[in-house]
C-alpha positions as CSV (number, residue, x, y, z in Angstrom):
1,M,0.0,0.0,0.0
2,K,2.9,2.4,0.8
3,I,4.4,1.6,-2.6
4,F,1.1,2.4,-4.3
5,G,0.9,5.7,-2.5
6,F,4.5,6.6,-3.4
7,L,3.9,5.7,-7.1
8,S,0.7,7.8,-7.1
9,V,2.7,10.8,-5.8
10,I,5.4,10.3,-8.4
11,M,2.9,10.0,-11.2
12,F,1.0,13.1,-10.1
13,T,4.2,15.0,-9.9
14,L,5.3,13.9,-13.4
15,F,2.0,14.7,-15.1
16,S,1.4,18.0,-13.3
17,C,4.8,19.5,-14.2
18,K,4.1,19.8,-17.9
19,E,6.0,22.6,-19.5
20,D,3.8,25.6,-20.3
21,R,4.3,26.3,-24.0
22,G,1.8,29.1,-24.3
23,S,0.0,28.8,-27.6
24,Y,1.9,26.0,-29.3
25,H,-0.3,24.1,-31.8
26,G,0.5,22.1,-34.8
27,G,4.2,22.6,-34.6
28,Y,4.0,26.4,-34.4
29,Y,4.0,29.0,-31.7
30,W,0.9,31.2,-32.2
31,I,1.2,34.9,-31.3
32,Y,-2.1,36.7,-31.2
33,G,-2.5,40.3,-32.1
34,Y,-5.2,43.0,-32.2
35,G,-5.6,46.0,-34.3
36,L,-4.7,46.2,-38.0
37,P,-1.2,45.1,-38.8
38,A,1.0,46.8,-41.4
39,T,0.5,44.7,-44.5
40,E,4.2,44.6,-45.5
41,R,5.2,43.6,-42.0
42,Y,2.5,40.9,-41.8
43,E,3.6,39.5,-45.1
44,A,7.2,39.3,-43.9
45,M,6.1,37.5,-40.7
46,V,4.2,35.0,-42.8
47,G,7.2,34.7,-45.0
48,I,9.5,33.6,-42.2
49,A,6.9,31.5,-40.3
50,E,8.4,28.2,-41.5
51,K,11.9,29.1,-40.4
52,W,10.9,30.2,-36.9
53,K,7.8,28.1,-36.5
54,I,5.9,31.2,-35.4
55,K,2.6,32.2,-36.8
56,H,0.6,35.4,-36.1
57,Y,-3.1,35.6,-35.9
58,S,-5.2,38.8,-35.6
59,V,-7.9,38.3,-33.0
60,G,-9.8,41.5,-33.8
61,D,-9.5,44.5,-36.0
62,C,-9.6,47.9,-34.3
63,L,-12.3,47.2,-31.7
64,V,-11.1,44.9,-29.0
65,E,-12.4,45.0,-25.5
66,P,-9.8,45.8,-22.7
67,D,-10.4,42.5,-21.0
68,E,-9.8,40.6,-24.2
69,M,-6.6,42.6,-24.7
70,K,-5.4,41.5,-21.2
71,R,-6.2,37.8,-22.0
72,I,-4.3,38.0,-25.3
73,D,-1.3,39.7,-23.7
74,A,-1.2,37.2,-20.9
75,L,-1.3,34.3,-23.3
76,N,1.4,35.9,-25.5
77,K,3.6,36.4,-22.5
78,R,3.6,32.7,-21.8
79,T,4.2,32.0,-25.5
80,Y,7.1,34.4,-25.6
81,A,8.6,32.7,-22.6
82,S,8.3,29.3,-24.3
83,I,9.9,30.7,-27.5
84,E,12.7,32.1,-25.4
85,R,13.4,28.7,-24.0
86,K,13.6,27.3,-27.5
87,Y,15.6,30.0,-29.3
88,G,17.4,31.8,-26.4
89,K,17.3,35.3,-24.9
90,G,18.1,37.3,-28.0
91,W,15.4,35.7,-30.1
92,R,13.2,38.8,-30.5
93,E,16.1,40.8,-32.0
94,K,16.9,38.0,-34.4
95,Y,13.3,37.5,-35.4
96,R,12.8,41.3,-36.0
97,K,16.0,41.3,-38.1
98,D,14.6,38.4,-40.2
99,V,11.3,40.2,-40.6
100,D,13.1,43.4,-41.8
101,N,15.5,41.4,-44.1
102,F,12.5,39.5,-45.6
103,V,11.3,42.7,-47.4
104,M,14.7,42.9,-49.2
105,K,14.8,39.2,-49.9
106,S,11.3,39.3,-51.3
107,A,12.4,42.0,-53.7
108,D,15.3,39.8,-54.7
109,V,12.9,36.9,-55.4
110,M,10.8,39.2,-57.7
111,D,13.9,40.3,-59.5
112,V,14.7,36.7,-60.3
113,L,11.1,35.9,-61.3
114,I,10.5,39.0,-63.5
115,T,13.5,38.0,-65.8
116,N,12.9,34.2,-65.8
117,P,11.3,32.9,-69.0
118,F,10.0,29.7,-67.3
119,F,8.1,31.8,-64.8
120,R,6.7,34.1,-67.5
121,N,5.4,31.1,-69.4
122,E,3.7,29.7,-66.3
123,L,2.0,33.1,-65.8
124,K,0.7,33.0,-69.4
125,K,-0.8,29.5,-68.8
126,Y,-3.0,31.0,-66.1
127,N,-3.6,34.3,-68.0
128,I,-1.9,36.3,-65.2
129,E,-0.1,39.6,-65.9
130,I,3.2,40.2,-64.0
131,Y,2.1,43.6,-62.7
132,N,-1.1,42.0,-61.3
133,L,0.6,39.2,-59.4
134,D,-0.9,37.8,-56.2
135,K,1.8,35.7,-54.5
136,E,3.0,34.3,-51.2
137,V,6.7,34.1,-50.6
138,L,8.1,31.9,-47.9
139,V,11.7,31.6,-46.7
140,L,12.8,27.9,-46.7
141,N,16.2,28.4,-45.1
142,D,19.2,30.8,-44.8
143,K,20.6,29.6,-48.1
144,D,18.6,31.9,-50.4
145,D,15.8,29.3,-51.1
146,F,12.2,30.4,-51.2
147,R,8.8,28.9,-52.1
148,V,6.5,31.1,-54.0
149,T,2.8,30.3,-54.4
150,V,1.0,32.2,-57.2
151,Y,-2.7,32.9,-56.9
152,K,-5.4,34.2,-59.1
153,N,-8.0,35.8,-56.9
154,E,-10.7,36.0,-59.6
155,L,-11.0,32.2,-59.5
156,Q,-13.2,30.2,-57.2
157,Y,-11.8,29.8,-53.7
158,E,-10.7,26.2,-54.2
159,N,-8.9,27.1,-57.5
160,K,-7.2,30.3,-56.5
161,E,-3.8,28.6,-56.1
162,C,-2.3,28.3,-59.6
163,F,1.2,27.0,-59.1
164,K,4.1,26.8,-56.7
165,I,7.8,27.3,-57.5
166,A,11.1,27.1,-55.8
167,V,13.3,30.1,-56.2
168,N,17.0,30.3,-55.4
169,T,18.1,33.9,-55.4
170,K,21.9,33.1,-55.3
171,N,21.8,30.8,-58.4
172,R,18.8,32.7,-59.9
173,T,17.0,29.4,-60.5
174,V,13.3,28.8,-60.7
175,N,11.7,25.3,-60.5
176,L,8.1,24.1,-60.5
177,I,7.0,22.4,-57.3
178,K,4.5,19.6,-58.0
């Protein structure tokens, strides 16, 4: 009976000491925001989401109740602590630097795409003009590799995604992803 009691205490201790990871779901840390984000900055955060395993989600636009803001801030505080345990104390500065650098890298990606005949031919297949390009650019690693998904918003929701390509800005290569 004493052994059963001791094992019960050990089991309770093990299962009750679960690490608080904040909002960690599906392999990503989720950071919640409120208010309207700057579009270019939001696109950059989406672009580096795979590298950092951090996603952002806007809970509300401009009208968010103060109590809701407090709950969001408290949840984010726990999530930030968990991210810090994973990436170290200086993670925010590195993350911000990656967000800022993404804008320049995205311009490099477009520079490669605009001059690439293969990419131009793919756009023609879907009747998309280069100046009217809806795309999502994601950083794959620190070696100048990106994944670009091209959309055509006039199409039905399930058909909006036209094609995906891999772009290497260093080698200036473009390859179709199937």
